[in-house]
C-alpha positions in Angstrom: 308.6 22.5 80.2 308.3 19.1 81.8 310.1 17.0 84.4 311.3 14.4 81.8 313.2 17.0 79.8 314.4 19.5 82.3 314.7 17.2 85.4 316.0 14.1 83.6 318.9 13.8 86.0 317.0 14.8 89.3 315.4 11.5 90.3 316.1 12.1 94.0 314.6 15.5 93.9 311.4 14.3 92.2 311.2 11.4 94.7 311.3 13.8 97.7 309.0 16.4 96.1 306.2 13.8 95.4 306.6 12.4 98.8 306.3 15.9 100.4 303.1 16.5 98.3 301.5 13.3 99.7 302.5 14.3 103.2 300.9 17.7 102.7 297.6 16.0 101.7 297.8 13.8 104.9 298.5 16.9 107.0 295.5 18.7 105.5 293.2 15.8 106.1 294.3 15.7 109.7 293.7 19.4 110.0 290.1 19.1 108.6 289.4 16.2 111.0 290.4 18.3 114.0 288.2 21.1 112.6 285.3 18.7 112.4 285.9 17.7 116.1 285.8 21.3 117.1 282.5 21.8 115.2 281.0 18.7 116.8 282.1 19.7 120.3 280.8 23.3 119.7 277.4 21.9 118.5 277.2 19.6 121.4 277.9 22.4 123.9 275.3 24.6 122.2 272.7 21.8 122.4 273.6 21.2 126.1 273.3 24.9 126.7 269.9 25.2 125.1 268.7 22.1 126.9 269.9 23.5 130.2 267.9 26.7 129.8 264.8 25.2 128.3 262.1 25.0 130.9 261.1 21.6 132.1 257.6 20.4 131.4 255.2 21.6 134.0 257.6 23.9 135.7 256.8 27.5 136.5 258.9 28.9 133.6 256.8 26.9 131.1 253.7 28.4 132.5 255.1 31.9 132.0 255.8 31.3 128.3 252.5 33.0 127.5 254.4 36.3 128.0 256.2 37.6 124.9 259.6 38.1 126.7 259.6 34.5 127.9 258.4 33.1 124.6 261.1 35.1 122.8 263.7 33.6 125.0 262.4 30.1 124.1 262.5 31.1 120.4 266.1 32.1 120.8 266.9 28.8 122.4 265.2 27.0 119.5 267.1 29.1 117.0 270.4 28.3 118.8 269.5 24.6 118.7 269.0 24.9 114.9 272.3 26.8 114.8 274.0 23.9 116.5 272.4 21.5 113.9 274.1 23.6 111.2 277.4 23.3 112.9 277.0 19.6 113.0 276.1 19.6 109.3 279.3 21.5 108.6 281.3 18.9 110.5 279.5 16.1 108.6 280.0 17.5 105.2 283.7 18.3 105.8 284.3 14.7 107.0 282.5 13.2 104.0 283.6 15.6 101.2 287.1 16.4 102.3 288.5 13.9 104.8 287.1 10.7 103.4 287.5 11.7 99.7 291.0 13.0 100.1 292.0 10.0 102.2 290.8 7.7 99.5 292.5 9.7 96.7 295.7 9.8 98.7 295.8 6.0 98.8 295.4 5.9 95.0 298.2 8.5 94.6 300.5 6.5 96.9 300.0 3.3 94.8 300.5 5.3 91.5 303.7 6.9 92.8 305.0 3.6 93.9 304.4 2.1 90.5 306.1 4.9 88.6 309.1 4.8 90.9 309.3 1.0 90.6 309.3 1.3 86.8 312.1 3.9 87.0 314.2 1.6 89.2 313.7 -1.3 86.9 314.8 0.7 83.9 317.8 1.9 85.9 318.7 -1.6 86.9 318.4 -2.8 83.3 320.7 -0.1 82.1 323.2 -0.9 84.8 323.1 -4.6 84.0 323.8 -3.8 80.3 326.6 -1.5 81.3 328.2 -4.3 83.4 328.1 -6.6 80.4 329.7 -4.0 78.3 332.4 -3.4 80.8 333.0 -7.1 81.1 333.3 -7.6 77.3 335.5 -4.5 77.1 337.9 -5.8 79.8 337.9 -9.3 78.1 338.7 -7.7 74.8 341.5 -5.7 76.4 343.0 -8.7 78.1 342.8 -11.0 75.0 344.3 -8.3 72.8 347.3 -8.0 75.1 347.7 -11.8 75.1 347.4 -11.8 71.3 350.0 -9.1 71.0 352.3 -11.0 73.3 351.8 -14.2 71.3 352.6 -12.3 68.0 355.8 -10.8 69.5 356.9 -14.2 70.8 356.3 -15.9 67.4 358.3 -13.1 65.6 361.1 -13.5 68.2 361.1 -17.3 67.8 361.2 -17.0 64.0 364.3 -14.7 64.2 366.0 -17.0 66.7 368.6 -19.2 64.9 368.6 -21.8 67.6 364.8 -22.3 67.4 363.6 -25.3 65.5 361.1 -25.2 62.8 358.5 -26.9 65.1 359.0 -24.2 67.7 358.4 -21.5 65.1 355.3 -23.1 63.8 354.0 -23.6 67.3 354.6 -20.0 68.2 352.9 -18.8 65.0 349.8 -21.0 65.7 349.6 -19.7 69.2 349.8 -16.1 68.0 347.1 -16.7 65.4 344.8 -18.3 68.0 345.3 -15.4 70.4 344.6 -13.0 67.6 341.4 -14.8 66.6 340.2 -14.8 70.2 341.0 -11.1 70.5 339.0 -10.4 67.3 336.0 -12.3 68.8 336.3 -10.3 72.0 336.5 -7.2 70.0 333.3 -8.0 68.1 331.5 -8.9 71.4 332.6 -5.7 72.9 331.4 -3.8 69.9 328.0 -5.6 70.1 327.7 -4.9 73.8 328.6 -1.3 73.3 326.0 -0.9 70.6 323.4 -2.6 72.9 324.3 -0.4 75.8 324.1 2.8 73.8 320.7 1.9 72.5 319.4 1.1 76.0 321.0 4.2 77.4 319.4 6.3 74.7 316.1 4.5 75.4 316.5 5.1 79.2 317.4 8.8 79.0 315.3 9.9 76.1 312.2 7.7 76.4 311.8 5.7 79.6 312.9 8.2 82.2 311.1 11.2 80.6 307.9 9.1 80.3 308.1 8.1 84.0 309.0 11.6 85.2 306.2 13.1 83.2 303.8 10.6 84.7 305.0 11.6 88.2 304.6 15.2 87.1 301.0 14.6 86.0 300.3 12.7 89.2 301.6 15.6 91.3 299.7 18.1 89.4 296.5 16.1 89.9 297.3 15.9 93.6 297.7 19.7 93.7 294.5 20.2 91.8 292.6 17.9 94.2 294.1 19.5 97.2 293.1 22.9 95.9 289.5 21.6 95.5 289.7 20.5 99.2 290.8 24.0 100.1 287.8 25.4 98.3 285.4 22.9 99.9 286.7 23.9 103.3 285.1 27.3 102.8 282.2 26.3 100.6 281.0 23.8 103.1 280.4 26.5 105.6 279.2 29.0 103.0 276.4 26.6 102.0 274.9 26.6 105.4 275.4 30.4 106.0 271.9 31.2 104.6 270.4 28.9 107.2 272.7 30.2 109.9 271.6 33.7 108.8 268.0 32.7 109.2 268.7 31.4 112.7 270.3 34.7 113.6 267.4 36.5 111.9 265.1 34.4 114.1 267.0 35.6 117.2 266.6 39.2 116.0 262.9 38.6 115.3 262.5 37.1 118.8 263.9 40.2 120.3 261.6 42.5 118.2 258.6 40.3 119.0 258.8 41.3 122.7 255.9 43.5 123.6 256.0 44.8 127.1 252.4 46.2 126.9 251.0 42.9 125.8 252.9 41.1 128.6 251.4 43.4 131.1 247.9 42.8 129.7 248.5 39.1 129.6 249.5 39.2 133.3 246.3 41.1 134.1 244.1 38.7 132.1 245.7 35.7 133.8 245.6 36.8 137.4 242.8 39.4 137.6 240.6 38.3 140.5 237.7 40.6 140.0 237.5 41.6 143.6 237.1 45.2 144.7 239.7 47.1 146.7 239.2 47.2 150.5 237.1 50.0 151.7 237.8 52.4 154.5 237.8 51.1 158.1 235.0 52.2 160.4 235.8 54.3 163.4 235.2 52.4 166.6 234.5 54.7 169.5 235.6 52.8 172.6 234.8 55.8 174.8 231.1 54.9 174.2 231.6 51.3 175.5 230.8 49.6 172.2 230.7 45.9 172.6 233.3 44.5 170.2 231.9 41.0 170.6 228.7 42.2 168.9 230.7 43.6 166.0 232.5 40.3 165.8 229.3 38.4 165.5 228.1 40.7 162.7 230.4 39.1 160.2 227.5 37.2 158.6 225.5 40.4 157.9 228.2 42.7 156.5 226.7 45.2 154.1 229.7 47.3 152.9 232.8 45.5 151.5 235.7 46.1 153.7 238.1 43.5 152.2 239.0 40.1 153.5 240.4 41.3 156.8 236.9 41.8 158.0 237.0 38.0 158.6 239.6 38.6 161.3 237.2 39.6 164.1 239.0 41.6 166.7 241.9 42.3 164.3 239.8 43.8 161.5 240.8 47.3 162.7 244.4 46.6 161.5 245.4 48.3 158.3 245.5 46.3 155.1 249.1 46.0 154.0 249.4 45.2 150.3 253.1 44.5 150.5 253.3 43.1 154.0 256.0 40.8 155.0 255.4 37.1 155.1 254.3 35.7 158.4 257.1 34.7 160.7 255.4 31.4 161.1 257.0 29.9 158.0 259.0 26.8 157.2 262.2 28.7 157.7 261.0 29.8 161.1 260.1 26.2 161.9 263.7 25.2 161.3 265.8 25.1 164.5 268.9 27.2 164.7 270.6 24.2 163.2 269.2 21.0 161.9 268.5 18.8 165.0 271.2 16.2 165.3 270.5 12.8 166.8 271.1 13.8 170.5 272.5 11.6 173.1 270.0 10.3 175.7 271.9 12.0 178.4 271.6 15.5 177.0 268.2 15.1 175.5 267.0 16.8 172.3 267.2 20.5 171.7 263.9 22.4 171.8 263.0 23.9 168.4 262.4 27.7 168.4 259.3 28.9 166.6 258.5 32.5 165.7 255.1 33.8 166.8 252.6 35.1 164.3 249.7 37.5 165.1 247.8 35.9 162.2 247.4 32.7 164.3 245.3 34.6 166.8 243.2 36.1 164.0 242.6 32.6 162.8 241.4 31.5 166.2 239.0 34.4 166.2 237.7 33.2 162.8 237.3 29.8 164.2 235.2 31.0 167.1 233.1 33.3 165.0 232.4 31.5 161.7 232.6 27.8 162.6 228.9 27.3 163.3 228.1 28.7 159.9 230.7 26.9 157.8 229.7 23.5 156.3 232.8 22.6 154.3 235.6 25.0 155.3 239.0 23.4 155.1 242.2 24.4 157.0 244.0 27.5 156.0 247.0 26.8 153.8 245.6 23.7 152.3 244.6 23.4 148.6 241.0 24.5 148.1 238.5 21.9 147.0 238.4 22.2 143.2 234.7 22.2 142.2 233.1 21.5 138.9 231.7 25.1 138.7 235.1 26.6 139.5 233.6 28.2 142.6 237.0 28.1 144.3 238.3 30.7 141.9 238.0 34.5 142.1 235.1 35.9 140.0 237.1 37.0 137.0 239.1 33.8 136.8 236.0 31.7 137.3 234.2 33.4 134.4 237.3 32.9 132.1 237.5 29.2 133.1 233.8 28.7 132.6 234.0 30.4 129.2 236.9 28.2 128.2 235.0 25.1 129.3 232.0 26.2 127.2 234.2 26.6 124.2 235.7 23.2 124.6 232.3 21.6 125.0 231.1 23.5 122.0 233.9 22.1 119.9 233.2 18.5 121.1 229.5 19.0 120.4 230.2 20.3 116.9 232.4 17.2 116.2 229.6 14.9 117.3 227.0 16.8 115.2 229.3 16.5 112.1 229.7 12.8 112.8 226.0 12.3 113.2 225.3 14.0 109.9 227.9 11.9 108.2 226.4 8.7 109.6 222.9 9.8 108.5 224.1 10.4 105.0 225.9 7.0 105.0 222.7 5.3 106.2 220.7 7.0 103.5 223.3 5.8 100.9 223.1 2.2 102.3 219.3 2.3 102.1 219.3 3.4 98.5 222.2 1.0 97.6 222.0 -2.1 99.8 224.9 -3.7 97.9 227.2 -1.1 99.5 226.4 -2.0 103.1 223.8 -2.8 105.7 222.0 0.3 107.2 221.4 -1.5 110.4 225.1 -1.8 111.1 225.2 2.0 111.6 222.5 2.0 114.3 224.9 1.5 117.3 227.1 4.3 116.1 224.2 6.6 115.5 222.7 5.9 119.0 226.1 6.4 120.6 226.5 9.7 118.8 223.1 10.8 119.8 223.8 10.0 123.5 227.1 11.9 123.3 225.3 14.9 121.8 222.6 14.8 124.5 225.3 14.6 127.2 227.3 17.5 125.8 224.2 19.6 125.4 223.4 19.0 129.1 226.9 20.0 130.1 226.6 23.0 127.8 223.4 24.2 129.6 224.9 23.5 133.0 228.0 25.6 132.3 226.0 28.3 130.7 223.9 28.6 133.8 227.0 28.8 135.9 228.5 31.4 133.6 225.3 33.5 133.9 225.4 33.1 137.7 229.1 34.2 137.8 228.3 37.2 135.6 225.3 38.2 137.9 227.5 38.1 140.9 229.7 40.9 139.6 233.2 41.8 140.6 232.8 42.5 144.3 234.0 39.9 146.7 231.1 40.5 149.2 228.4 39.9 146.6 228.8 36.3 147.4 225.7 35.2 149.2 227.2 32.9 151.8 229.9 33.3 154.4 231.4 30.1 153.3 232.3 31.7 150.0 233.8 34.7 151.9 236.0 32.4 153.9 237.1 30.4 150.8 237.9 33.7 149.1 240.0 34.8 152.0 241.8 31.5 152.2 242.7 31.8 148.5 244.4 35.1 149.2 246.1 33.9 152.3 248.1 31.0 150.7 251.3 33.0 150.8 250.8 34.3 154.4 249.9 37.7 152.9 246.7 39.8 153.2 244.4 40.0 150.2 245.9 41.7 147.2 243.6 43.1 144.6 246.2 42.8 141.8 245.7 39.1 141.8 249.0 37.9 143.2 247.4 34.8 144.5 247.6 31.6 142.5 244.8 30.8 140.1 244.5 27.3 141.3 245.0 28.2 145.0 248.4 26.7 145.3 249.1 26.2 149.0 252.0 27.6 150.8 253.7 25.0 152.9 254.1 27.5 155.7 250.3 27.4 156.3 250.5 23.7 157.2 251.7 24.6 160.7 248.1 25.3 161.8 247.8 21.8 163.1 245.9 22.9 166.2 243.4 24.7 163.9 242.8 21.4 162.1 241.4 19.8 165.2 238.6 22.4 165.3 237.5 21.3 161.9 237.9 17.6 162.4 234.2 17.0 161.7 234.1 18.8 158.4 237.3 17.7 156.7 239.0 14.5 155.6 242.4 13.8 157.1 245.2 13.6 154.5 246.4 10.0 153.9 249.7 9.2 155.6 252.7 8.7 153.3 254.7 6.5 155.6 255.5 5.7 159.3 258.2 6.7 161.7 259.5 5.5 165.0 260.7 7.9 167.7 264.3 7.5 168.7 264.2 10.1 171.5 261.6 11.9 173.6 260.3 15.2 172.4 258.3 17.6 174.6 256.5 19.4 171.8 256.2 22.5 174.0 256.4 25.0 171.1 253.4 26.0 169.0 252.7 23.7 166.1 254.7 20.8 167.5 253.5 17.5 169.1 254.8 15.5 172.0 256.6 12.3 171.3 257.9 9.4 173.4 260.8 7.2 172.6 259.7 4.1 170.7 256.3 5.6 169.7 255.1 4.8 166.1 253.6 7.8 164.3 252.2 8.3 160.8 254.1 10.6 158.5 251.7 13.2 156.9 254.2 15.6 155.3 257.8 14.9 154.5 260.7 17.1 155.5 260.9 20.0 153.1 264.6 20.7 153.9 263.9 22.7 157.1 264.5 19.8 159.5 260.9 19.2 160.5 258.4 16.4 159.6 254.7 16.5 160.1 253.2 13.4 161.8 249.9 12.2 163.1 248.9 10.0 166.1 246.3 7.3 166.0 243.8 9.6 167.7 244.2 12.1 164.9 246.4 14.7 166.6 248.9 16.2 164.2 252.0 18.3 164.6 255.7 18.8 163.7 258.6 16.9 165.2 262.4 17.2 164.4 263.3 14.8 161.5 266.5 13.8 163.2 264.6 12.4 166.2 262.8 9.7 164.3 263.5 6.8 162.0 261.3 7.0 158.9 260.1 3.9 157.1 258.0 4.1 153.9 
């Protein structure tokens, strides 16, 4: 069964059907395009999501990636990023293999359909033209035959008329003969036109139209077959990336199974273990016997039994050691006035900031009175410890680990230099045996430089080995340090968060300072001889008078120019310094800061 045989008279139906098929292709292409947009947007949102939760370089989260649960989360983010890439691949393949291909094929179908319909119309027009000629010859034959019949009847009537002359009869007969001849010619022309039309009609209905309709049928079937392939590609495109998507999901599962809570706990211990001993019991002080506490204060330099870092607090060493004590009230939040100081009017004057009071400040004063004569390079509490080459600013356990790591790095560098030296010596030996390959003297600078590097690295290796031996000899006790300066530095490293010493190593490995400790500006003055003042980061001009009556603040007169030492951390206070070196905090809204 085909269209040319069974639908020979359904030209309009075939026209509409083929047009509907092309519109379906267009609709499907549009559908796939919108699907690709959804995939692209989905992939974009996934990438933005993974980027949002990926830790920034150098941030705290990146430092915590050594733990398996943090690392597994990063692995999940990476897998989701790869998953997003597969969604983008789906969109790209659908666009290339379905949308673009079908659009191109659709244009070809439109041109082919237009050609076939045009051929059908031409054949139809040719048949109609032949029919018009047939109809015209038929009407002419009919008209001429009537005229010939009339002429014959008139000639017969004239011949029977007794009054008609012979000339009239002859004329009527000639007219009848002429009309009859013309009618015969029209008859022959009509017969010829009829034969021609019948042939063309037969050609049209039995050859031309079936051929054109069959071509349209073939075109439509090819369209359907191509569209079906597009349907299959719609699923195959995604099915082809499913193995990779499955691997991404397997990676997510693997990331979850790789989490090891025990190893994370061990990693935390290894990273932050200080090596200090727990504080010992406090001694009983019998005040009924009149014990001079001042003498006990002065005995800080000759302590024999480790009592923990609070022994440095002089009078306050009898206080219990709170492992989970609250942070000192003297913090940046406590420095903040009840509301951020607005620029006050000169009539009302500025509001006075309200500071909390911290018992720890009195302890620090006692430390100042007791240990200052014996400290050579002690810096202010809350500031970053001076990083020394031998890592003496770190707790014992961390110091040993850092020294060992440094030794490993130097060993690797030394091995590289040794390998390079051996290679240069072999090359020199080859040049000496085969002068045509090169000049042995040209290698002397490199050999000398390598030897110097090896000597330098060996010296560093010996130096760090001696420090590592010293660190191991000191043991894990904090009070095995042989100087009070090291005691003070150790205490400072555990006080960075305004908390007492914690043996579980909650302090920062690098001694990261807590901004709240910077308020001990008055304590800085006591150590002015031993420390270098921080370089100012800008200047400011006072817009109002400020009495500076509270602890940690500094007085300020309107129009006075001060150096900015520490920017406002969001609490409404800025640390400044006078030309004479006095430092303190002032309300940020009271000054105009210029860089």
